[in-house]
Backbone as CSV, one residue per row, in Angstrom:
resi,resn,N_x,N_y,N_z,CA_x,CA_y,CA_z,C_x,C_y,C_z
1,MET,17.398,-18.801,-3.058,19.127,-18.059,-2.722,18.127,-16.448,-1.957
2,VAL,19.230,-16.840,-0.963,18.514,-14.989,0.362,19.706,-14.050,-0.290
3,TYR,18.714,-13.356,-0.060,19.024,-11.346,-0.573,18.739,-10.130,0.660
4,ARG,19.762,-9.728,0.164,19.520,-9.075,1.447,19.572,-7.746,1.307
5,TYR,19.055,-7.028,2.259,17.923,-5.906,1.661,18.563,-4.646,2.516
6,PRO,18.681,-3.838,1.509,18.979,-2.697,1.864,18.597,-1.760,3.185
7,PRO,18.888,-1.389,4.014,18.586,-0.748,4.986,17.654,-0.052,4.951
8,VAL,16.411,-0.305,6.079,15.753,0.179,6.067,15.377,1.056,6.352
9,SER,14.670,2.334,6.209,14.168,3.533,6.851,12.243,3.328,7.292
10,ILE,11.618,3.468,8.611,10.150,3.756,9.390,10.142,4.913,8.899
11,ILE,8.619,5.223,8.258,8.333,6.374,8.579,6.898,6.364,9.078
12,GLY,6.325,7.037,10.055,4.494,6.855,10.158,4.442,8.725,10.189
13,ALA,3.039,7.545,9.497,2.381,8.914,7.987,0.704,8.294,9.177
14,PRO,0.246,9.003,10.779,-0.384,9.079,11.756,-1.548,9.915,10.746
15,THR,-1.999,9.721,9.581,-3.870,10.227,9.064,-4.577,9.678,8.737
16,ASP,-5.815,9.602,8.780,-7.234,8.981,8.381,-7.780,10.324,7.926
17,VAL,-7.280,10.954,7.373,-7.305,12.095,6.627,-8.308,11.729,5.773
18,GLY,-8.295,11.101,4.793,-8.154,10.068,3.770,-9.330,8.992,3.633
19,ALA,-10.234,9.060,4.989,-10.101,7.676,5.166,-12.217,7.777,5.243
20,GLY,-12.689,6.824,5.658,-14.405,8.060,6.526,-14.446,6.939,8.335
21,HIS,-13.302,6.091,8.374,-13.416,5.900,9.856,-12.082,6.562,10.067
22,ARG,-12.279,6.836,11.848,-11.447,7.392,12.015,-10.520,6.680,13.368
23,GLY,-9.261,6.796,13.854,-8.807,6.123,14.128,-7.890,5.159,13.317
24,ALA,-7.319,4.943,12.016,-5.963,4.620,10.831,-5.010,5.498,11.962
25,ARG,-5.501,6.728,11.657,-3.901,8.041,12.315,-2.809,6.501,13.866
26,LEU,-3.657,6.319,13.812,-3.378,5.411,14.990,-2.192,3.728,14.101
27,GLY,-2.126,3.716,12.932,-1.915,2.737,12.657,-0.391,2.733,12.609
28,PRO,0.224,3.660,12.602,1.504,3.458,12.859,2.157,2.619,13.959
29,ASP,2.029,3.500,14.841,2.165,3.545,16.883,2.017,1.924,16.605
30,ALA,0.441,1.179,16.259,-0.647,-0.201,16.530,1.047,-0.871,15.940
31,LEU,1.437,-1.491,14.617,2.661,-1.400,14.409,3.954,-1.877,14.812
32,ARG,4.027,-0.563,15.507,5.567,-0.662,16.275,4.761,-1.529,17.688
33,ILE,4.373,-1.251,18.324,3.617,-2.038,19.597,3.635,-3.108,19.364
34,ALA,3.171,-4.029,18.170,3.283,-4.997,17.748,4.777,-6.175,17.050
35,GLY,4.936,-4.780,17.548,7.208,-5.766,17.279,7.776,-5.325,16.013
36,LEU,7.307,-4.102,14.669,7.558,-4.307,13.458,9.602,-4.050,13.627
37,HIS,9.329,-3.273,14.625,11.262,-2.596,14.088,12.550,-3.925,14.615
38,GLU,11.467,-4.416,15.953,12.537,-5.809,16.898,12.388,-6.677,15.664
39,ALA,11.273,-7.029,14.489,11.242,-8.168,14.304,12.009,-7.603,12.616
40,LEU,11.838,-6.674,12.284,12.973,-6.944,10.922,14.802,-6.880,11.329
41,ILE,14.946,-6.172,12.541,16.407,-6.657,13.066,16.480,-7.776,13.082
42,GLY,15.134,-9.115,13.362,15.980,-10.419,13.655,16.145,-11.033,12.340
43,HIS,16.114,-10.204,11.586,16.366,-11.249,9.992,17.071,-9.725,9.489
44,GLY,17.965,-9.188,10.150,19.022,-9.625,9.514,19.302,-8.168,9.280
45,VAL,18.277,-6.707,9.385,18.044,-5.456,8.221,18.082,-4.838,9.520
46,GLU,18.867,-3.670,8.587,19.938,-2.724,9.332,18.387,-1.621,9.514
47,VAL,17.439,-1.108,10.886,16.338,-0.110,10.489,16.973,0.843,11.445
48,ILE,16.025,2.102,10.893,15.591,2.965,12.037,14.454,3.973,11.478
49,ASP,14.296,3.886,12.664,12.561,4.068,12.699,12.678,6.327,12.669
50,ARG,12.581,6.526,11.949,12.522,8.360,11.607,11.286,8.413,12.264
51,GLY,10.501,7.660,12.981,9.855,8.749,13.482,7.862,8.682,13.481
52,ASN,6.943,9.384,13.514,6.109,10.122,12.515,6.547,11.136,12.059
53,LEU,5.668,11.740,10.315,5.470,13.093,9.779,4.479,13.401,11.665
54,ILE,4.841,14.823,10.639,3.214,15.480,10.937,2.617,16.441,10.086
55,GLY,1.340,16.122,9.938,0.695,17.672,9.138,-0.645,17.844,9.316
56,PRO,-1.448,18.184,8.741,-2.933,19.013,9.456,-4.068,17.597,10.368
57,HIS,-4.194,18.823,10.722,-5.809,17.877,11.595,-6.198,17.016,10.210
58,ASN,-7.452,16.094,10.918,-8.101,15.458,10.425,-9.413,16.294,10.893
59,PRO,-10.029,17.658,10.134,-11.135,18.495,10.538,-12.626,17.598,9.740
60,TRP,-12.842,16.530,9.671,-13.745,15.197,9.942,-15.139,16.838,9.155
61,THR,-15.224,16.839,7.891,-15.718,17.947,7.215,-16.575,16.835,6.279
62,GLU,-17.717,17.427,5.889,-18.215,16.521,4.527,-17.449,17.077,2.986
63,ALA,-17.833,16.143,1.923,-17.419,16.556,1.282,-17.180,17.547,0.688
64,VAL,-16.539,18.723,-0.019,-16.824,20.162,-1.056,-16.894,19.173,-2.710
65,ASP,-16.763,19.920,-3.454,-17.518,19.798,-5.309,-16.441,18.350,-4.736
66,GLY,-17.189,17.168,-4.845,-16.449,15.352,-4.634,-15.795,15.213,-3.901
67,TYR,-14.922,16.212,-2.985,-13.533,14.984,-2.303,-13.872,16.471,-0.567
68,ARG,-13.896,14.982,-0.203,-13.404,15.099,1.384,-11.848,15.800,2.506
69,HIS,-11.469,16.846,2.580,-10.434,16.942,2.918,-9.353,17.488,1.781
70,LEU,-9.465,17.659,0.384,-8.814,17.892,-0.799,-7.215,18.479,-0.446
71,GLY,-7.126,19.508,0.328,-6.328,20.338,1.456,-5.511,20.325,2.519
72,GLU,-6.164,18.960,3.153,-5.130,18.175,4.433,-4.320,17.300,3.382
73,VAL,-5.574,16.388,2.541,-4.582,15.211,1.487,-3.729,15.279,1.283
74,ALA,-3.993,16.680,-0.033,-2.827,16.800,-1.156,-1.227,17.391,1.011
75,GLU,-1.671,18.104,1.367,-0.484,18.217,1.877,0.145,17.420,2.602
76,TRP,-1.043,15.875,3.270,-0.375,14.625,4.291,0.947,14.435,2.756
77,ASN,-0.270,14.376,2.180,0.806,13.860,0.393,1.967,14.161,0.145
78,ARG,1.999,15.247,-0.088,3.215,15.700,-0.610,4.156,15.611,0.883
79,ILE,3.464,15.886,1.873,4.806,15.354,3.531,5.212,14.044,2.999
80,VAL,4.371,13.014,2.816,4.837,12.216,2.298,6.079,11.625,1.835
81,MET,5.451,11.804,0.123,6.359,11.929,-0.945,7.782,12.247,-0.870
82,GLU,7.799,13.776,-0.140,9.322,13.894,-0.008,10.378,13.203,1.052
83,ALA,9.294,13.015,2.440,10.051,11.638,3.357,10.347,10.634,2.455
84,VAL,9.393,9.961,1.951,9.922,8.709,1.110,10.489,8.797,0.083
85,LEU,11.177,10.429,-0.460,12.024,10.329,-1.705,13.201,10.277,-0.810
86,ALA,13.432,10.687,0.122,14.549,11.531,0.468,15.432,9.878,0.783
87,GLU,14.909,8.951,1.170,15.202,7.652,1.924,15.424,7.440,0.735
88,LEU,14.666,7.120,-0.042,15.509,6.662,-1.518,16.687,6.869,-1.768
89,ARG,16.493,8.401,-2.019,17.655,9.274,-2.709,18.895,8.482,-1.458
90,LEU,18.727,7.923,-0.650,19.472,7.747,0.682,20.004,6.287,0.438
91,GLY,20.017,5.638,-0.703,19.854,4.483,-0.413,19.241,3.125,-0.056
92,ARG,18.219,3.613,0.495,17.490,3.180,1.642,15.977,2.700,1.815
93,MET,15.979,1.627,2.228,14.110,1.455,1.172,13.102,2.017,2.673
94,PRO,12.540,2.664,2.438,10.807,3.248,3.096,10.188,2.063,3.116
95,ILE,9.496,2.299,4.213,8.833,1.635,4.880,7.733,2.400,5.448
96,MET,6.552,3.077,4.507,5.424,4.125,5.300,4.078,3.773,5.568
97,LEU,4.453,3.763,6.778,2.796,3.273,7.811,2.155,4.517,7.807
98,GLY,0.879,3.495,7.424,-0.226,4.919,6.935,-1.180,4.528,8.847
99,GLY,-1.819,5.016,9.080,-2.957,5.662,8.599,-3.762,5.386,7.076
100,ASP,-4.594,6.138,6.628,-5.725,5.266,5.841,-4.527,5.261,4.792
101,HIS,-5.207,4.353,3.222,-4.274,4.264,2.148,-3.505,5.479,0.586
102,CYS,-4.990,6.572,0.873,-4.978,7.303,0.416,-3.174,8.108,-0.060
103,LEU,-2.304,7.716,1.388,-1.322,8.215,1.528,-0.332,7.033,0.413
104,GLY,-1.044,6.441,-0.149,-0.570,5.176,-1.579,0.076,6.106,-2.787
105,LEU,-0.320,7.768,-2.221,-0.703,8.659,-3.197,0.879,9.698,-3.333
106,GLY,1.077,9.559,-2.061,1.957,10.222,-1.934,3.834,9.629,-1.609
107,SER,3.815,7.646,-1.021,4.625,7.220,-1.645,5.249,6.738,-3.246
108,ILE,3.910,6.623,-4.074,3.998,5.802,-5.099,4.622,7.268,-5.636
109,THR,4.432,8.439,-5.760,4.725,9.011,-6.209,6.465,9.520,-6.418
110,ALA,6.552,9.382,-5.338,8.168,9.556,-4.774,8.653,7.798,-5.866
111,VAL,8.156,6.934,-6.123,9.129,6.093,-6.112,9.366,6.232,-7.580
112,ALA,8.112,6.859,-8.247,7.960,6.908,-9.587,9.467,7.731,-10.297
113,ARG,9.161,8.757,-9.292,9.683,9.018,-9.582,11.782,9.367,-9.256
114,HIS,11.822,8.536,-8.656,13.422,7.965,-8.190,13.046,7.048,-9.200
115,CYS,12.637,6.402,-10.126,12.568,5.365,-10.524,12.927,5.944,-12.405
116,ARG,12.135,7.339,-11.865,12.933,8.471,-13.385,14.277,8.561,-13.122
117,GLU,14.792,9.063,-12.601,15.296,9.598,-11.874,16.928,7.893,-11.864
118,THR,16.687,7.145,-12.119,17.614,6.387,-11.757,17.375,5.152,-12.861
119,GLY,17.130,5.080,-13.279,16.059,4.470,-14.791,16.026,3.245,-14.458
120,LYS,15.096,3.421,-13.383,14.573,1.987,-13.223,13.317,1.624,-13.290
121,LYS,12.904,0.284,-13.525,11.714,0.744,-14.201,10.634,0.174,-12.502
122,LEU,9.445,0.249,-13.072,8.423,0.402,-12.157,7.728,-0.505,-11.611
123,ARG,7.116,-1.322,-10.564,6.025,-2.313,-10.835,6.151,-2.262,-8.789
124,VAL,4.043,-2.162,-9.583,3.742,-1.598,-7.981,2.851,-2.976,-8.051
125,LEU,2.286,-3.742,-7.107,1.662,-4.526,-6.418,0.735,-3.565,-5.414
126,TRP,-0.402,-3.755,-5.288,-1.361,-3.006,-5.262,-2.545,-4.265,-4.172
127,LEU,-1.935,-4.635,-2.984,-2.406,-5.380,-1.861,-3.957,-4.663,-1.672
128,ASP,-4.632,-5.495,-1.544,-5.652,-4.576,-1.663,-7.092,-4.854,-1.719
129,ALA,-8.402,-4.537,-1.170,-9.497,-5.136,-0.776,-10.466,-4.295,-2.046
130,HIS,-9.512,-3.456,-1.848,-10.866,-1.877,-3.576,-9.815,-1.740,-3.993
131,ALA,-10.436,-1.496,-5.176,-9.712,-1.194,-6.452,-8.478,0.812,-6.416
132,ASP,-9.145,1.259,-5.312,-8.780,2.582,-4.822,-8.433,3.823,-6.444
133,PHE,-9.863,3.212,-7.423,-9.529,3.466,-9.011,-10.836,4.594,-8.878
134,ASN,-10.709,5.083,-7.090,-12.276,5.538,-7.813,-12.272,7.118,-7.932
135,THR,-13.218,8.035,-8.654,-13.215,9.437,-9.258,-14.541,10.062,-8.186
136,SER,-14.060,11.651,-7.983,-15.428,12.240,-7.771,-16.593,11.527,-8.101
137,THR,-16.662,11.905,-9.326,-18.176,11.288,-10.544,-18.826,9.953,-9.767
138,VAL,-17.606,9.183,-9.329,-17.938,7.575,-9.085,-18.299,7.604,-7.834
139,THR,-17.834,7.801,-6.781,-17.983,8.000,-5.489,-18.931,8.748,-4.619
140,PRO,-19.998,8.261,-3.914,-20.986,9.567,-2.917,-20.262,9.822,-2.374
141,SER,-19.551,9.592,-1.631,-18.879,8.837,-0.306,-17.517,10.168,-0.783
142,GLY,-16.626,10.315,-1.685,-15.256,11.847,-1.296,-14.716,11.288,-0.701
143,ASN,-14.196,10.202,0.062,-13.693,9.582,0.841,-12.319,9.158,0.239
144,ILE,-10.821,10.543,-0.284,-9.842,10.446,-0.801,-9.730,9.150,-0.361
145,HIS,-9.261,7.856,-0.209,-8.436,6.137,-0.018,-9.558,5.817,-0.810
146,GLY,-10.270,6.036,-1.544,-10.632,5.347,-3.165,-10.167,5.909,-4.425
147,MET,-8.896,6.693,-3.995,-9.487,7.430,-4.997,-7.572,6.533,-5.620
148,PRO,-6.543,7.177,-4.529,-5.283,7.175,-5.046,-4.489,6.170,-5.890
149,VAL,-5.532,5.160,-6.451,-4.599,4.565,-8.198,-5.509,5.725,-8.901
150,ALA,-6.691,5.633,-9.585,-7.152,6.749,-10.180,-5.991,7.729,-10.390
151,CYS,-5.685,9.362,-9.267,-4.700,9.776,-9.164,-3.609,9.975,-9.648
152,LEU,-2.668,8.749,-9.342,-1.393,8.657,-9.123,-1.689,8.002,-10.941
153,CYS,-2.960,7.541,-12.300,-3.007,6.998,-13.487,-3.574,8.476,-13.938
154,GLY,-3.338,9.841,-12.906,-3.866,10.763,-13.527,-5.779,11.340,-13.867
155,LEU,-5.898,10.645,-12.923,-7.258,10.712,-12.993,-8.180,11.726,-11.506
156,GLY,-8.533,12.614,-11.399,-8.307,13.418,-10.295,-8.647,15.034,-9.712
157,PRO,-8.404,15.381,-8.961,-7.966,16.336,-8.587,-6.265,17.593,-8.946
158,GLN,-6.285,18.602,-9.268,-5.371,19.228,-10.086,-3.493,18.507,-8.878
159,PRO,-4.154,19.014,-6.999,-3.555,19.266,-6.102,-3.032,17.596,-6.070
160,LEU,-3.968,16.994,-7.059,-3.032,14.984,-6.064,-2.765,14.583,-7.375
161,THR,-3.181,15.202,-8.574,-2.624,13.845,-9.748,-1.614,14.889,-10.750
162,HIS,-0.776,15.907,-9.761,0.607,16.596,-10.003,1.163,17.030,-8.892
163,LEU,0.370,16.015,-8.060,1.062,16.278,-6.716,3.068,16.387,-6.491
164,GLY,3.545,15.453,-7.947,5.459,15.312,-8.301,6.007,16.339,-8.953
165,GLY,4.487,17.237,-9.953,4.634,18.382,-10.717,4.126,17.774,-12.173
166,ASP,4.428,16.211,-12.823,3.653,15.400,-14.108,3.031,14.986,-13.532
167,ALA,2.007,14.684,-14.619,1.158,13.729,-14.143,0.917,12.927,-16.520
168,PRO,0.793,11.933,-15.787,0.042,11.027,-14.955,1.417,10.829,-13.538
169,ALA,1.746,10.746,-12.841,2.522,9.879,-11.794,3.069,8.418,-11.910
170,ILE,2.071,7.815,-12.712,2.984,6.388,-13.468,1.238,6.158,-14.244
171,THR,1.318,5.208,-14.840,1.096,4.251,-16.149,-0.183,3.555,-15.280
172,ALA,-0.977,2.781,-15.415,-1.836,1.954,-15.033,-1.718,0.347,-14.931
173,ASP,-0.135,0.441,-16.403,0.370,-0.820,-16.697,1.665,-1.401,-15.986
174,VAL,1.753,-0.674,-15.053,2.641,-1.395,-13.993,2.323,-1.027,-12.566
175,VAL,0.422,-0.974,-12.707,0.485,-1.874,-11.980,-0.632,-3.018,-11.422
176,ARG,-0.151,-3.758,-10.426,-1.181,-5.079,-10.465,-1.936,-5.336,-8.899
177,GLN,-2.915,-5.396,-9.215,-3.661,-5.672,-8.171,-4.479,-6.870,-7.645
178,ILE,-3.569,-7.746,-5.935,-4.526,-7.959,-6.090,-5.308,-8.681,-4.830
179,GLY,-6.648,-9.253,-4.872,-7.680,-8.969,-3.407,-8.621,-8.532,-3.793
180,ILE,-8.733,-8.128,-4.519,-9.662,-7.732,-4.954,-11.242,-7.588,-5.347
181,ARG,-12.046,-7.447,-4.459,-13.289,-7.939,-4.293,-14.500,-6.787,-3.893
182,SER,-14.518,-5.308,-4.182,-15.181,-4.529,-3.870,-14.408,-3.450,-4.879
183,VAL,-16.151,-3.505,-5.711,-15.826,-2.792,-6.508,-16.977,-1.526,-7.386
184,ASP,-16.962,-0.626,-7.310,-17.948,-0.245,-7.800,-17.796,0.085,-9.218
185,ALA,-19.361,0.125,-9.513,-20.082,0.226,-11.403,-19.267,0.884,-11.870
186,GLY,-19.591,1.921,-10.991,-18.415,3.310,-12.680,-16.924,3.397,-12.472
187,GLU,-17.041,2.529,-11.405,-14.576,2.622,-10.544,-14.597,1.658,-11.524
188,LYS,-14.842,0.170,-12.220,-15.019,-1.304,-13.113,-15.066,-0.481,-14.389
189,GLN,-15.844,0.539,-14.315,-15.508,0.571,-16.022,-14.311,1.545,-16.176
190,LEU,-14.265,2.464,-15.072,-13.095,2.991,-15.842,-11.642,2.499,-15.495
191,ILE,-11.648,1.220,-14.828,-10.335,0.137,-15.166,-10.586,-0.567,-16.048
192,LYS,-11.540,-0.742,-16.482,-11.023,-1.775,-18.207,-10.873,-0.478,-19.130
193,GLU,-11.201,1.041,-19.034,-11.172,1.717,-19.755,-9.909,1.914,-19.855
194,HIS,-9.096,1.851,-18.750,-7.551,2.545,-18.721,-6.368,1.180,-18.118
195,GLY,-6.964,0.076,-18.962,-6.418,-1.441,-18.799,-6.109,-1.244,-17.339
196,LEU,-6.239,-1.969,-16.111,-5.866,-1.535,-14.702,-5.706,-3.486,-15.301
197,ASP,-4.812,-3.867,-13.924,-4.572,-5.251,-14.440,-4.943,-5.717,-12.972
198,VAL,-5.581,-6.369,-13.355,-7.114,-6.820,-11.679,-6.610,-8.216,-11.538
199,TYR,-6.269,-8.631,-10.521,-6.601,-10.096,-10.366,-7.545,-9.935,-8.888
200,ASP,-8.505,-10.410,-9.352,-9.597,-10.250,-8.130,-9.819,-11.870,-7.568
201,MET,-10.266,-12.121,-6.341,-11.044,-13.433,-5.409,-11.317,-14.507,-6.548
202,ARG,-12.286,-13.858,-7.643,-12.922,-14.586,-8.508,-11.709,-15.752,-9.559
203,TYR,-10.032,-14.880,-10.321,-10.017,-15.600,-10.116,-8.830,-15.708,-9.326
204,ILE,-8.583,-15.633,-8.109,-8.306,-16.397,-7.390,-8.768,-17.585,-7.141
205,ASP,-10.082,-17.731,-6.855,-10.568,-18.816,-6.676,-10.039,-19.892,-7.529
206,GLU,-10.021,-19.569,-9.061,-10.467,-20.533,-9.312,-8.479,-20.848,-10.143
207,VAL,-7.804,-19.634,-10.456,-6.303,-20.223,-10.573,-5.000,-20.611,-9.371
208,GLY,-6.044,-19.930,-8.347,-4.909,-20.311,-7.070,-4.074,-19.070,-7.193
209,MET,-3.512,-18.995,-5.886,-2.385,-17.537,-5.702,-1.293,-18.150,-6.116
210,LYS,-0.497,-19.217,-5.804,0.595,-19.308,-6.915,1.094,-18.993,-7.898
211,ARG,-0.229,-18.876,-8.804,-0.152,-18.588,-10.173,-0.630,-17.305,-10.555
212,VAL,-1.599,-16.257,-9.731,-1.586,-15.100,-9.133,-0.489,-14.538,-9.217
213,MET,0.498,-14.966,-8.242,1.337,-13.775,-7.503,2.282,-14.403,-9.364
214,GLU,2.924,-15.566,-9.371,3.519,-15.004,-10.759,3.218,-14.913,-11.938
215,GLU,2.320,-14.475,-12.342,1.469,-13.342,-13.408,2.196,-12.245,-12.838
216,ALA,1.378,-11.716,-11.252,1.421,-10.505,-11.058,3.413,-9.684,-10.743
217,LEU,4.046,-11.429,-10.803,5.193,-10.551,-10.460,5.849,-11.194,-11.675
218,GLU,5.776,-11.178,-12.947,6.687,-11.508,-14.544,7.496,-11.125,-14.420
219,GLY,8.303,-10.879,-15.361,9.349,-9.943,-16.103,10.090,-9.121,-14.996
220,LEU,10.520,-9.163,-13.819,10.761,-8.451,-12.545,12.746,-8.815,-13.534
221,ASP,13.209,-7.570,-13.378,14.385,-8.576,-13.677,15.467,-7.229,-12.229
222,ASP,16.687,-7.480,-13.427,17.859,-6.278,-11.996,17.449,-5.260,-12.221
223,ASP,17.088,-4.845,-12.829,16.689,-3.241,-13.096,14.208,-2.525,-12.888
224,THR,14.212,-3.801,-12.398,13.349,-2.873,-11.627,13.094,-2.976,-10.343
225,HIS,11.953,-1.719,-10.001,12.150,-1.120,-8.950,10.801,-1.879,-8.901
226,LEU,10.143,-2.770,-7.049,8.961,-3.534,-6.959,7.988,-2.971,-6.070
227,HIS,7.674,-1.512,-5.500,6.511,-1.422,-4.375,5.292,-2.228,-4.005
228,VAL,5.698,-2.361,-3.006,4.939,-3.084,-2.539,3.237,-2.013,-1.622
229,SER,2.676,-1.828,-1.889,1.240,-1.394,-1.357,0.619,-2.118,-0.342
230,PHE,0.819,-2.390,0.726,-0.065,-3.271,1.307,-1.426,-3.088,2.384
231,ASP,-2.334,-2.489,1.524,-3.573,-2.351,2.515,-4.239,-3.416,3.833
232,VAL,-4.121,-3.899,4.920,-4.365,-4.269,5.753,-6.005,-4.471,5.741
233,ASP,-6.424,-4.452,5.095,-8.411,-5.148,3.887,-8.135,-5.711,3.890
234,PHE,-6.943,-5.808,2.560,-6.717,-7.078,2.417,-6.963,-8.657,2.428
235,LEU,-6.855,-8.544,3.490,-6.721,-9.803,4.192,-8.536,-10.593,4.835
236,ASP,-8.481,-11.121,4.165,-9.911,-11.838,4.869,-10.154,-10.906,6.600
237,PRO,-11.221,-10.167,6.611,-11.927,-9.959,8.391,-11.667,-10.744,9.583
238,LEU,-11.522,-12.347,8.852,-12.226,-14.260,10.403,-10.563,-13.310,10.502
239,ILE,-9.964,-12.938,10.260,-8.310,-12.341,10.278,-7.363,-11.858,10.411
240,ALA,-8.272,-10.917,10.052,-7.982,-9.417,10.246,-8.820,-8.255,10.393
241,PRO,-9.463,-7.960,11.507,-10.513,-7.297,12.109,-10.684,-5.863,11.780
242,GLY,-9.811,-5.365,12.579,-9.020,-4.388,12.864,-8.609,-3.042,11.470
243,VAL,-9.747,-3.119,10.167,-9.965,-1.744,9.500,-11.239,-0.839,9.643
244,GLY,-10.676,-0.764,8.147,-12.253,0.027,8.419,-13.004,0.168,7.379
245,THR,-13.023,-0.172,6.659,-12.802,-1.562,5.794,-12.956,-2.778,5.651
246,THR,-13.712,-3.179,6.123,-13.750,-4.928,5.365,-14.693,-5.720,4.944
247,VAL,-14.776,-6.217,3.825,-15.051,-6.907,2.653,-14.751,-8.379,3.001
248,PRO,-15.658,-9.572,3.179,-15.228,-11.187,4.031,-14.687,-11.187,2.474
249,GLY,-14.708,-12.039,2.392,-13.595,-13.113,1.552,-12.148,-12.712,1.054
250,GLY,-11.620,-12.037,1.676,-10.160,-12.463,1.237,-9.649,-13.751,1.150
251,PRO,-8.494,-12.843,1.647,-7.130,-14.002,1.372,-6.619,-14.837,2.868
252,ASN,-6.538,-15.529,2.979,-6.394,-16.637,4.605,-4.942,-15.926,4.891
253,TYR,-4.575,-16.704,5.734,-3.338,-17.126,6.589,-2.939,-17.250,5.716
254,ARG,-2.995,-18.571,5.244,-1.982,-19.312,4.132,-1.692,-19.405,2.371
255,GLU,-3.095,-18.037,1.756,-2.829,-18.058,1.116,-2.274,-15.750,1.386
256,ALA,-1.709,-15.266,1.765,-1.156,-14.142,2.272,0.187,-14.319,2.617
257,GLN,0.120,-14.908,3.769,1.717,-16.121,3.641,2.761,-16.195,1.929
258,LEU,1.618,-17.216,0.990,1.928,-17.569,0.368,2.353,-15.867,-0.902
259,VAL,1.853,-15.349,-0.656,2.212,-13.783,-1.793,3.677,-13.787,-0.656
260,MET,3.293,-13.046,0.108,4.785,-12.869,0.927,6.016,-12.817,0.290
261,GLU,5.784,-14.281,0.559,6.952,-14.881,0.657,7.423,-15.172,-1.278
262,MET,6.956,-14.953,-1.709,6.826,-15.323,-3.118,7.072,-13.814,-3.757
263,ILE,6.774,-12.976,-3.093,7.577,-11.487,-3.277,9.208,-11.020,-2.776
264,ALA,9.254,-11.967,-1.676,10.515,-12.439,-0.461,11.427,-12.655,-1.536
265,ASP,11.262,-13.840,-2.932,11.886,-14.461,-3.197,12.554,-14.304,-4.803
266,THR,11.660,-12.473,-5.134,12.741,-12.374,-5.854,13.073,-10.701,-5.461
267,GLY,12.859,-11.015,-4.283,14.664,-10.186,-3.902,14.871,-8.732,-4.736
268,ARG,13.529,-8.337,-4.785,12.866,-6.962,-5.834,12.242,-5.775,-4.418
269,MET,11.451,-6.440,-3.600,11.425,-5.371,-2.533,12.420,-4.234,-2.529
270,ALA,11.026,-3.047,-2.845,12.878,-2.195,-2.700,11.437,-0.841,-1.432
271,SER,10.039,-1.238,-1.532,9.732,0.097,-0.557,8.727,-0.559,-0.319
272,LEU,7.948,-0.174,0.911,6.852,-0.542,0.846,5.573,0.332,1.494
273,ASP,4.286,0.221,1.970,3.285,0.633,2.389,2.993,-0.161,3.066
274,ILE,2.086,-0.403,4.123,1.626,-0.470,5.262,0.581,0.857,5.687
275,VAL,-0.782,-0.585,5.101,-1.726,0.965,5.724,-3.626,0.532,6.320
276,GLU,-3.475,1.764,6.756,-5.408,1.419,7.041,-5.569,-0.087,7.813
277,LEU,-4.520,0.119,9.369,-4.133,-1.092,10.399,-5.213,-0.024,11.302
278,ASN,-6.595,-0.234,11.771,-7.143,0.654,12.742,-6.799,-0.347,13.463
279,PRO,-6.360,0.274,14.418,-6.315,-0.446,16.153,-8.042,-0.600,17.418
280,VAL,-8.402,0.867,16.683,-9.611,1.210,17.461,-10.969,0.043,17.238
281,LEU,-10.576,-0.982,16.256,-11.625,-1.735,15.614,-11.374,-2.834,15.304
282,ASP,-9.755,-3.075,16.213,-9.412,-4.007,16.654,-8.901,-5.051,17.725
283,THR,-8.898,-6.306,17.992,-8.506,-6.421,19.096,-7.327,-6.998,20.004
284,LYS,-7.129,-6.271,20.909,-5.341,-6.866,21.331,-4.006,-6.647,20.909
285,ASN,-4.796,-5.904,19.760,-3.630,-5.536,18.385,-3.099,-6.851,17.527
286,ALA,-4.246,-7.725,18.098,-4.471,-8.993,16.721,-3.965,-8.387,15.587
287,THR,-4.451,-7.778,14.483,-3.821,-7.573,13.705,-2.998,-6.863,13.392
288,GLY,-2.690,-6.145,13.598,-1.265,-4.875,13.986,-0.582,-6.592,14.117
289,LEU,-0.149,-7.722,15.318,0.643,-8.503,14.520,0.757,-9.061,13.848
290,LEU,-0.501,-9.875,12.893,-0.950,-10.323,11.947,0.325,-9.934,11.050
291,ALA,-0.045,-8.158,11.190,0.610,-6.742,9.590,2.341,-7.367,10.268
292,VAL,2.461,-7.293,11.436,3.989,-7.883,11.193,4.593,-8.751,10.600
293,ASP,3.170,-10.153,11.800,4.288,-11.429,11.140,4.336,-11.605,8.951
294,LEU,3.232,-11.052,8.498,2.940,-10.993,7.405,4.647,-9.608,7.037
295,VAL,4.409,-9.124,7.118,5.765,-8.370,6.793,7.051,-9.255,7.040
296,GLU,7.345,-10.009,8.070,8.750,-10.935,9.243,8.420,-11.504,7.270
297,SER,7.583,-11.587,6.598,8.220,-13.222,5.593,8.183,-12.092,4.322
298,LEU,7.543,-10.792,4.074,8.954,-9.464,2.406,10.107,-10.371,3.041
299,PHE,10.200,-10.587,3.794,12.229,-9.735,4.593,12.802,-11.198,4.471
300,GLY,12.038,-12.151,4.637,13.130,-13.836,4.386,12.115,-15.272,5.345
301,LYS,11.309,-14.504,5.902,10.883,-16.072,7.087,10.176,-16.616,6.151
302,SER,10.082,-17.697,6.343,9.548,-19.075,5.191,9.040,-20.425,5.797
303,THR,8.513,-20.587,5.874,7.765,-22.035,6.396,7.892,-23.032,5.624
304,LEU,9.407,-22.375,4.594,9.720,-23.775,3.524,10.832,-24.778,3.885
305,MET,10.717,-26.312,4.029,10.860,-27.158,4.168,12.211,-27.369,3.434
306,ARG,12.459,-27.688,1.877,13.151,-27.775,1.433,14.341,-26.604,0.820
307,ASP,14.840,-27.447,0.304,15.734,-26.317,-0.171,15.793,-25.128,-1.298
């Protein structure tokens, strides 16, 4: 079955304010240069590029009370939340181009609010090498791009946990994390306490990506809004070196394609983040080109020869 996606709005959020390396702020334009807009049009999708949001600069200072750049991170996420929510209310599919993964907080807070407004159920697929379930007591760096899932679930500083007014923005049971292979000891304990559904690389190796995706997508129906938060470091660094926090042993090209094709098969994806692309660390935008290739598969490109 071929699904027709709603019109898409591309939203750039050029900041690395939550990251430990500078350069992810260049990610949105690297994805544009890699041909994201043209690729979507080529798959019959109506696309508007809203350009880049404008927010505070990255002061590049040390952590204060356990958090780096908390005020700037909160403001960027507020800006992203409002932009994503506006597109959803117009009946459009927002594609948020990061920027670092702290921005998933604003994007998913907006999606969760929209689901409450429309009576939809929410499912979040978090494609990442990291669980991003840290708190200031768990991680010494204070980098907030390692904390957005925890903040979404109500763990963290008030400016982030209450970004949308109420907390928590979501509950852990709506999240499925895939590709995880770097988790701090304290973070692991928090994940167990809150019951986060994590499909780590050990499990993927044991049962295969097809079964993992079947489990992660189980229960989707017409009343489900599927949000995909795609951190490019989800991919093995051998094929995707252009990220700030590479972790060996991630999904290879075919596994990643299968993930995207199985998401596309559901016809339920209604919002998307593409984050952590750092062209400063890339070679000839190869990682950006790969990310666009995979996003094409989310919109119907397939290697399937059978009906």
